[in-house]
C-alpha positions as CSV (number, residue, x, y, z in Angstrom):
1,M,7.6,21.0,-23.6
2,D,7.3,17.8,-21.9
3,K,5.5,16.8,-18.8
4,K,7.8,15.8,-16.2
5,V,7.4,13.6,-13.4
6,L,9.9,12.6,-10.4
7,I,9.0,9.8,-8.1
8,I,11.6,9.4,-5.6
9,G,11.0,6.0,-4.0
10,Y,11.8,4.3,-0.9
11,V,12.5,1.3,-2.9
12,W,12.5,0.4,-6.0
13,V,9.8,-0.8,-7.7
14,E,8.7,-4.6,-7.0
15,P,5.0,-5.5,-8.1
16,T,5.8,-9.3,-7.6
17,S,7.0,-8.8,-4.0
18,S,4.6,-5.8,-2.3
19,A,0.9,-4.0,-2.9
20,A,2.9,-1.0,-2.4
21,G,5.4,-2.0,-5.7
22,S,1.9,-2.8,-7.5
23,R,0.5,0.6,-6.2
24,M,3.7,2.6,-7.8
25,L,3.2,0.9,-11.1
26,Q,-0.5,1.6,-11.2
27,L,0.6,5.3,-10.5
28,M,3.6,5.3,-13.3
29,N,1.0,3.8,-15.6
30,V,-1.2,6.7,-15.2
31,F,1.3,9.4,-16.2
32,L,2.8,7.1,-19.1
33,E,-0.9,7.1,-20.3
34,N,-1.3,11.1,-20.1
35,N,2.2,11.4,-22.0
36,Y,4.3,12.4,-18.9
37,K,8.0,11.6,-19.1
38,I,8.8,9.7,-16.0
39,T,12.1,9.8,-13.8
40,F,12.4,7.1,-11.1
41,A,15.0,7.9,-8.6
42,S,15.8,6.0,-5.5
43,P,18.6,6.0,-2.9
44,A,18.1,2.4,-2.2
45,Q,20.1,-0.7,-3.2
46,K,18.5,-2.4,-6.1
47,G,17.0,-6.2,-5.6
48,N,17.3,-8.9,-7.8
49,K,12.9,-8.8,-8.3
50,A,13.0,-5.3,-9.0
51,L,11.2,-4.0,-12.5
52,N,13.2,-3.0,-15.3
53,L,11.5,0.5,-15.4
54,V,13.5,1.4,-18.5
55,E,11.4,-1.2,-20.8
56,L,8.6,0.9,-19.6
57,G,10.0,4.2,-20.8
58,V,10.6,5.2,-17.6
59,D,14.2,6.3,-16.6
60,E,16.2,5.3,-13.5
61,V,18.4,7.2,-11.6
62,Q,20.4,6.2,-8.4
63,I,20.5,9.3,-5.9
64,E,22.5,9.5,-2.6
65,L,21.0,10.7,0.7
66,N,22.9,13.8,2.6
67,S,24.7,14.5,-1.1
68,S,24.3,18.3,-3.1
69,S,24.8,16.1,-6.2
70,F,21.2,16.0,-5.9
71,D,20.7,19.4,-6.1
72,D,22.3,19.4,-9.1
73,F,20.2,16.2,-10.6
74,I,16.7,18.4,-9.6
75,S,17.9,21.2,-11.2
76,D,18.6,20.0,-14.6
77,L,15.5,17.6,-14.9
78,N,13.4,20.5,-13.5
79,P,10.3,18.4,-13.1
80,H,6.4,20.0,-13.3
81,I,5.8,16.9,-10.6
82,V,7.5,15.6,-7.7
83,I,6.3,12.3,-6.2
84,F,7.7,11.5,-2.8
85,D,7.1,7.6,-1.9
86,R,6.4,7.5,1.9
87,F,7.0,10.2,3.9
88,M,10.4,9.5,4.7
89,M,11.7,10.4,1.1
90,E,9.8,13.9,1.4
91,E,11.7,14.2,5.0
92,Q,14.8,13.1,3.0
93,F,14.5,15.3,0.1
94,G,11.7,17.6,0.5
95,W,13.5,20.8,1.6
96,R,16.0,19.9,-1.5
97,V,13.1,19.9,-3.9
98,A,11.1,23.0,-2.4
99,E,15.0,25.1,-3.0
100,N,15.7,23.6,-6.4
101,C,12.3,23.2,-7.7
102,P,9.8,25.8,-6.1
103,D,7.5,25.6,-8.7
104,A,7.2,22.0,-8.9
105,I,4.1,20.3,-7.3
106,R,5.1,18.0,-4.5
107,V,2.8,14.8,-3.7
108,L,3.3,12.3,-1.0
109,D,2.0,8.9,-1.9
110,T,1.1,7.7,1.5
111,E,0.9,4.2,0.9
112,D,-0.7,3.7,3.6
113,L,-0.3,5.7,7.0
114,H,2.8,4.4,9.0
115,F,2.0,6.3,12.1
116,L,-1.3,4.2,12.3
117,R,0.0,1.2,11.4
118,K,3.5,1.8,14.1
119,I,1.1,2.6,17.1
120,R,-1.6,-0.2,16.6
121,H,1.3,-2.9,16.8
122,Q,2.7,-1.1,19.7
123,Q,-0.7,-0.9,21.5
124,L,-1.6,-4.9,20.4
125,K,1.6,-5.7,22.1
126,K,0.9,-4.0,25.2
127,G,-2.7,-5.4,25.2
128,E,-4.2,-2.0,25.1
129,E,-7.3,-0.9,22.9
130,F,-6.6,1.3,20.2
131,S,-7.3,4.8,20.4
132,N,-7.3,8.2,18.7
133,E,-5.2,9.6,21.9
134,A,-2.4,7.1,21.6
135,L,-2.0,8.7,17.9
136,L,-2.1,12.3,19.1
137,Q,0.8,11.8,21.2
138,S,3.0,9.8,18.8
139,D,6.0,11.8,17.5
140,D,6.0,9.1,14.9
141,T,2.3,10.7,14.1
142,K,3.4,14.4,14.4
143,R,6.4,13.4,11.5
144,E,4.1,12.2,9.0
145,I,1.3,14.9,9.5
146,A,4.0,17.2,8.9
147,S,4.9,15.9,5.5
148,I,1.5,15.6,4.6
149,L,1.1,19.4,5.5
150,R,4.2,20.4,3.5
151,C,3.3,18.7,0.1
152,D,0.5,20.2,-2.3
153,L,-1.2,17.2,-2.4
154,S,-1.1,13.5,-0.3
155,L,-2.4,10.4,-1.9
156,I,-4.6,8.4,1.1
157,I,-5.3,4.9,0.2
158,S,-8.3,3.9,2.0
159,T,-11.8,6.0,2.9
160,Y,-11.0,5.0,7.0
161,E,-7.5,6.9,7.0
162,M,-9.0,9.8,4.7
163,E,-11.8,10.5,7.4
164,L,-8.9,10.0,10.4
165,L,-6.9,12.7,8.6
166,K,-10.1,15.1,8.0
167,N,-11.7,14.4,11.7
168,V,-9.3,13.8,13.9
169,F,-6.1,15.9,12.8
170,S,-8.4,18.6,10.7
171,I,-6.1,18.2,7.8
172,N,-7.6,20.8,5.2
173,E,-9.4,18.4,2.3
174,N,-7.7,20.7,-0.6
175,L,-4.7,18.5,0.4
176,L,-5.9,15.3,0.5
177,L,-7.3,12.9,-2.7
178,Y,-8.6,9.6,-2.0
179,L,-6.8,7.4,-4.6
180,P,-6.8,3.7,-3.7
181,F,-5.6,0.9,-6.1
182,L,-6.3,1.6,-9.3
183,L,-7.8,-1.9,-10.9
184,D,-9.1,-3.0,-14.6
185,K,-12.9,-3.6,-13.5
186,I,-13.6,-7.5,-13.9
187,N,-15.7,-8.3,-16.7
188,Q,-17.3,-11.4,-18.1
189,E,-14.4,-12.7,-19.7
190,A,-12.4,-12.4,-16.5
191,V,-14.9,-14.4,-15.0
192,D,-15.1,-16.7,-17.7
193,S,-11.7,-17.6,-17.0
194,W,-11.8,-18.2,-13.3
195,Y,-11.4,-21.8,-12.0
196,S,-14.5,-23.5,-10.9
197,F,-15.5,-23.8,-7.4
198,E,-14.6,-27.9,-7.9
199,D,-11.4,-27.1,-9.6
200,R,-9.7,-25.1,-6.6
201,K,-8.6,-26.7,-3.0
202,H,-6.6,-25.3,-0.5
203,F,-6.4,-21.8,1.8
204,I,-3.8,-19.5,0.8
205,F,-2.3,-16.8,2.7
206,I,0.3,-14.2,0.7
207,G,2.4,-11.5,1.9
208,N,5.8,-9.8,2.1
209,Y,7.5,-10.6,5.5
210,F,9.7,-7.4,5.9
211,H,6.2,-6.2,6.7
212,K,5.3,-7.3,10.7
213,P,1.6,-7.4,10.0
214,N,2.3,-10.2,7.5
215,V,4.7,-12.2,9.9
216,D,2.4,-12.0,12.7
217,T,-0.7,-13.1,10.2
218,V,1.1,-16.3,9.8
219,L,1.3,-16.9,13.5
220,Q,-2.2,-16.2,13.8
221,L,-2.9,-18.8,11.4
222,K,-0.7,-21.3,12.6
223,Q,-2.8,-21.2,15.9
224,I,-5.6,-21.6,14.4
225,W,-5.2,-24.1,11.7
226,K,-5.8,-27.3,13.6
227,R,-8.6,-26.3,14.1
228,I,-9.7,-25.8,10.9
229,R,-7.7,-29.2,9.9
230,K,-9.5,-31.1,12.6
231,K,-13.0,-30.5,10.4
232,L,-11.2,-30.4,6.7
233,P,-8.2,-33.3,7.1
234,D,-7.7,-32.8,3.4
235,A,-7.0,-29.4,3.5
236,E,-3.9,-27.7,3.2
237,I,-2.6,-23.8,4.0
238,H,0.1,-22.7,1.6
239,I,2.2,-19.8,2.7
240,Y,3.2,-17.9,0.1
241,G,5.4,-14.3,-0.4
242,A,8.8,-12.8,-0.3
243,Y,11.7,-12.2,1.9
244,L,10.4,-15.2,4.4
245,T,12.2,-15.2,7.8
246,Q,13.3,-18.0,9.6
247,Q,10.6,-17.6,11.9
248,I,8.0,-18.7,9.2
249,Q,10.2,-21.2,7.6
250,Q,10.0,-23.2,10.6
251,L,6.3,-23.3,10.5
252,H,6.6,-25.5,7.8
253,Q,4.9,-28.9,8.4
254,P,3.7,-31.2,5.9
255,K,2.2,-33.7,7.6
256,E,-0.3,-31.2,9.2
257,G,-1.1,-29.5,6.0
258,F,0.7,-26.4,7.1
259,I,2.8,-25.4,4.1
260,V,5.6,-22.7,3.5
261,K,5.6,-22.3,-0.1
262,G,7.8,-19.1,-0.4
263,Y,8.2,-16.6,-3.2
264,A,5.4,-16.8,-5.9
265,V,6.8,-16.0,-9.4
266,D,3.1,-15.8,-10.5
267,A,1.2,-14.3,-7.2
268,Q,-2.1,-13.7,-9.0
269,E,-2.4,-17.6,-10.8
270,V,-1.6,-19.3,-7.3
271,V,-4.0,-17.4,-5.7
272,R,-6.9,-18.1,-8.5
273,K,-6.2,-22.0,-7.7
274,A,-6.9,-21.8,-4.2
275,K,-10.5,-22.2,-3.0
276,V,-10.3,-19.2,0.1
277,V,-7.7,-16.6,1.3
278,L,-7.1,-16.5,4.8
279,A,-6.2,-13.4,6.5
280,P,-6.3,-13.0,10.2
281,I,-4.6,-9.8,10.5
282,R,-4.5,-7.8,13.8
283,F,-2.7,-4.5,13.0
284,G,-2.2,-2.8,9.9
285,A,-3.3,0.3,8.0
286,G,-4.2,1.0,4.3
287,I,-5.5,-1.3,2.3
288,K,-4.2,-4.7,1.4
289,G,-3.4,-5.7,-1.6
290,K,-3.9,-9.4,-1.0
291,L,-7.3,-8.9,-0.6
292,T,-7.9,-6.9,-3.5
293,E,-5.8,-9.8,-5.4
294,A,-8.0,-12.3,-4.2
295,M,-10.9,-10.4,-5.5
296,L,-9.6,-10.2,-8.9
297,S,-9.0,-14.0,-8.9
298,G,-12.6,-15.2,-7.9
299,T,-11.1,-16.0,-4.5
300,P,-13.5,-15.5,-1.7
301,S,-11.7,-14.6,1.9
302,I,-12.1,-14.4,5.4
303,T,-10.3,-11.6,7.3
304,T,-10.8,-9.2,10.5
305,S,-12.5,-5.4,10.8
306,I,-8.4,-4.2,10.6
307,G,-8.1,-6.5,7.2
308,A,-11.1,-5.1,5.8
309,E,-10.9,-1.5,6.9
310,G,-11.5,1.3,4.8
311,M,-11.8,-1.3,1.5
312,H,-15.6,-1.9,0.8
313,E,-17.8,1.0,2.3
314,D,-21.0,-0.7,3.6
315,L,-20.8,-3.2,-0.2
316,P,-21.0,-6.5,1.3
317,W,-17.7,-8.5,1.5
318,N,-16.4,-11.2,-0.4
319,G,-16.4,-13.8,2.6
320,F,-16.5,-12.9,5.9
321,V,-15.1,-10.4,8.1
322,E,-14.8,-11.6,11.9
323,D,-12.5,-10.9,14.7
324,D,-13.5,-13.4,17.0
325,L,-11.2,-16.3,15.8
326,E,-13.7,-19.5,16.8
327,V,-16.0,-17.5,14.5
328,F,-13.2,-17.0,11.8
329,V,-12.7,-20.8,11.9
330,E,-16.2,-21.3,11.4
331,K,-16.7,-19.0,8.3
332,A,-13.4,-20.2,6.6
333,V,-14.8,-24.2,7.0
334,E,-18.4,-23.0,5.8
335,V,-17.0,-20.9,2.7
336,Y,-14.6,-23.6,1.6
337,T,-17.7,-26.0,2.0
338,D,-20.3,-24.6,0.7
339,K,-20.5,-23.7,-3.2
340,N,-23.9,-21.1,-3.2
341,L,-22.1,-19.1,-0.5
342,W,-18.7,-19.6,-2.0
343,E,-20.2,-18.3,-5.4
344,K,-22.0,-15.7,-3.6
345,S,-19.1,-14.2,-2.3
346,Q,-17.3,-14.3,-5.3
347,Q,-20.0,-11.5,-6.8
348,N,-19.4,-9.8,-3.8
349,G,-15.7,-9.4,-4.8
350,I,-16.6,-8.1,-8.4
351,A,-18.8,-5.5,-7.1
352,I,-16.4,-4.1,-4.5
353,I,-13.4,-4.2,-7.1
354,N,-16.1,-2.4,-9.9
355,T,-17.3,0.0,-7.5
356,M,-14.4,1.0,-5.6
357,Y,-11.1,0.8,-7.8
358,D,-12.3,1.5,-11.5
359,K,-8.8,2.2,-12.8
360,E,-10.3,4.7,-15.8
361,K,-12.6,7.0,-13.1
362,L,-10.2,7.2,-10.3
363,A,-7.2,8.1,-12.7
364,K,-9.6,11.2,-14.1
365,I,-9.9,12.5,-11.0
366,F,-6.1,12.2,-10.2
367,I,-4.9,14.0,-13.2
368,Q,-7.6,16.6,-12.9
369,D,-6.7,17.2,-9.5
370,I,-2.8,17.9,-10.3
371,N,-3.8,20.2,-13.3
372,T,-6.1,22.2,-10.9
373,I,-3.1,22.6,-8.6
374,G,-1.0,23.4,-11.1
375,K,-3.0,26.3,-12.3
376,N,-3.3,27.5,-9.2
377,L,-0.2,26.7,-7.2
378,V,0.3,30.2,-5.7
379,K,-3.1,30.5,-4.1
380,H,-3.0,26.8,-3.1
381,R,0.0,27.3,-1.0
382,Q,-0.9,30.3,0.2
383,E,-3.9,28.8,1.3
384,N,-2.2,26.0,3.4
385,F,-0.6,28.4,5.9
386,L,0.2,25.6,8.4
387,G,2.5,24.1,5.3
388,S,4.2,27.0,4.3
389,L,5.1,27.3,8.1
390,L,6.1,23.6,8.7
391,Q,8.1,24.2,4.9
392,Y,10.2,27.2,6.2
393,Q,10.8,25.7,9.7
394,T,11.7,22.2,8.5
395,L,13.9,23.7,5.9
396,Q,16.2,25.2,8.1
397,A,16.3,22.4,10.4
398,T,16.5,19.4,7.9
399,K,19.1,21.5,5.6
400,Y,22.0,22.4,8.1
401,M,21.7,18.5,9.5
402,S,21.7,17.2,6.1
403,K,24.7,19.5,4.9
404,W,26.8,18.6,8.5
405,I,25.9,15.0,7.6
406,E,27.4,15.6,4.4
407,E,30.1,17.4,6.0
408,K,31.0,14.5,7.9
409,N,31.0,12.1,5.2
410,K,33.7,13.8,3.6
């Protein structure tokens, strides 16, 4: 009998636009390598940057919010595993999955903890210090934590978020799996293909501008760029990424070396040609695809403690982690001009990728965890009483709200 996985996507998969798209593709590849039949379903509109999943052997299905047509669809499919892409999809479809396929393992791919990113942004705007007390008081936190508790397993992308969930929210470790990006190890062949220090030039930042931390980061870069340019008059910074806002486009000033390039068809290639990635990230959560991309490309990076959070444990960073903008500027210039420091930073990046993001090792742990839960699903759920309580309460509340919307839409 075929092993079947249903992935309910918040958006369609765009690996060239965001780290979230790359992450989803990594998960699908793990299931395909383990002979699972995958169906990817989403209520979102499909953009022109979306990957053609059918070419990978994945079925694509458009689904509707607040429609009993999903009940028929999932009953016919009868998947063994259902993966919710972000907690919003679990809120929308979790009760329908529980009702129509009660024996399916429900997995939440958090992508990052949305409440953490949102509250950090709110506190930054108010000029407040970040605090766990603010997290505990937030309705956004309660929604996402409830979603984690209702699922059989939640995939957590950073070590910082794992510790937060276990220590601040007392989430049972059996409900969580640390699963960062699943990346190929950097071997000597990859290193030999990298451009040398002498063959590279300019700074770079790349991001998806639907994502507020990326917009804020470019505004930070604009603020400090004159100081870098004063010390390096021939250097430029190139701003790449999908879904440019007008606010970002207006920052384009070639005479000052601040160049807004926009969408990169081959993001990895533009990062490979750059000398240094700059990412003064002030708020956010999870791990940053732009920074693992830099390591995979042999490109050192200067970022903040929020940027590097949960990404490297005790291993030295592939560049510098600096929150003081004056020192940030100094370190950017230092790495850009010092070949020995640049090459040492590159080696640090190799160590981080090969130690923390080893696809082969992490994929095995993931599949083993899924198999263990599948064999002991009843016991696993009995040990998660809060989850079953929330499942019962939420199923009732969400179910009747959804049915009301469905009737209203008729």
